[in-house]
C-alpha positions, 0 to 999 in steps of 0.5 A, spaced: 075 392 044 070 386 044 066 385 050 066 378 053 060 376 057 060 369 061 054 366 063 055 360 068 048 356 068 045 349 069 039 345 067 034 348 072 035 355 069 035 354 062 029 358 061 032 364 064 038 363 060 034 363 054 030 369 056 037 372 057 040 370 051 034 373 047 035 380 051 042 380 049 040 379 042 035 384 042 040 390 045 047 388 043 046 393 037 053 394 034 057 393 039 063 387 038 060 382 043 061 375 044 058 370 049 060 364 053 055 360 056 058 355 061 054 349 064 055 342 066 057 337 061 050 333 061 047 340 060 051 342 054 046 339 048 040 343 051 044 349 052 047 348 045 040 350 042 042 357 044 049 358 040 050 362 034 055 366 031 057 370 037 055 365 042 058 358 044 057 353 050 062 350 054 062 345 059 064 346 067 069 340 066 072 343 060 075 348 064 077 345 071 082 340 072 080 332 071 076 329 076 070 333 077 064 329 077 057 331 078 053 326 082 048 323 077 042 323 082 043 331 084 043 337 080 047 341 086 052 336 088 059 334 085 065 331 087 072 334 086 078 330 084 080 328 091 073 325 092 071 331 097 063 334 096 063 340 093 056 345 093 053 347 086 054 354 088 061 353 090 062 349 083 059 355 079 064 360 083 070 355 081 068 355 074 067 363 074 074 363 076 077 358 071 074 361 065 077 368 067 084 365 068 084 362 062 081 368 058 085 372 053 080 378 053 082 384 056 076 384 060 070 380 061 063 381 064 059 376 068 051 376 066 047 371 070 041 367 068 037 371 072 039 377 068 034 380 063 037 386 058 031 391 057 036 397 054 041 398 049 048 395 052 053 400 052 060 398 053 062 404 056 058 402 063 064 396 063 070 399 060 072 406 059 078 410 058 082 403 058 079 402 065 075 396 067 069 397 072 069 395 079 063 396 083 064 398 090 058 400 094 058 402 102 057 396 106 052 396 112 052 393 119 046 389 118 050 385 111 052 379 115 054 375 109 058 381 106 062 381 113 063 374 113 065 374 105 070 380 107 073 376 113 074 370 109 077 374 103 082 377 107 084 370 110 085 367 103 089 373 101 093 374 107 091 381 109 090 385 115 082 385 117 080 392 115 075 396 119 072 399 114 070 396 107 066 396 101 061 391 099 063 388 092 057 384 090 052 386 085 050 384 078 054 385 071 061 384 074 067 386 070 074 382 071 081 382 068 083 375 067 090 378 069 088 380 075 084 373 076 091 369 075 095 373 079 090 373 085 089 365 084 097 365 084 097 368 091 091 364 094 095 358 092 102 360 095 098 362 101 095 355 102 100 351 099 095 347 095 091 348 088 086 354 088 081 350 086 082 345 092 082 351 097 076 355 095 072 349 092 072 345 099 069 352 103 062 352 105 062 359 102 066 364 099 064 370 095 068 370 088 067 378 087 069 380 094 075 376 093 077 379 086 075 386 088 079 386 095 085 383 091 084 388 085 084 394 089 089 393 095 094 388 092 094 387 085 100 390 081 100 390 074 097 393 067 090 392 068 086 398 071 080 399 074 075 405 075 070 405 082 063 405 081 058 406 086 052 406 082 048 399 080 047 398 072 042 393 073 035 393 077 036 388 082 030 384 086 034 380 091 029 379 096 021 379 097 021 386 100 024 388 094 018 386 090 014 390 095 018 396 094 017 396 087 010 396 087 010 402 092 015 405 087 020 405 093 026 401 089 032 406 087 033 406 080 037 410 075 038 412 068 044 408 067 041 401 069 040 397 062 038 390 065 033 387 071 035 381 075 029 377 078 033 372 083 030 365 082 030 364 089 024 368 090 020 362 087 015 367 083 011 363 078 012 364 071 006 369 070 008 373 076 015 374 074 013 376 067 009 381 071 015 384 075 019 384 069 014 388 065 014 393 071 021 394 071 022 394 064 017 400 063 020 403 069 027 403 066 025 405 059 021 411 061 027 414 065 030 420 061 037 421 060 039 428 062 
């Protein structure tokens, strides 16, 4: 079984993506792994310097229907084939969905540019006994974004609102291409228009919440999932996570093989390196029972 890592990036995150690639090269060891980097067409030459025998670079535009245009004066805004403006963040989600839907692999793993591997990559974390990992953690009442994403996913999939639901957002997320294709077909049928227009013209959506709701509650096919409530990366999303890290209050476990330092934290390169060294040391010092 080949592990297929997919990274969706763009020029401002090139340095982080390069660091990710170096960490994959260091820790992939003997597993059969391929890695695809997807970036805007105007950034392909830059990212192609990271290519090697198992790593390829393709453009956003090669995966999406013709007509998507990146505004020449902006790194973050696009126009769809109908001339409708699309946020860069939404474009990244469209590209994730398109790449997964076109994949012939049994499963894929999304590895964001902000990720750094610091321990050997173990395929059993993503795929075991013929089943694909599906992260599902308890939702918290204060997670307003997650609640909004859940309700939007329910509307897109035409399912009744759930009183109790899980949080499906995290890092190193795993998808089945077959599940994605069937999910997008349902979105298209319900909206009566192409999925990329329905999703791309939204202000926000969580591709992970959409996928996981469909996979867990609606999918009927051969792909199987196993639920996992434990993170396999040490994720620093907020400034308060940095404080918790310094005070040794950030939960860690010995299954974590990577660190996420959210680029929106706007740490300087030296600050980011210090945090990364701290996290790496913490994870590598854990002993497997």
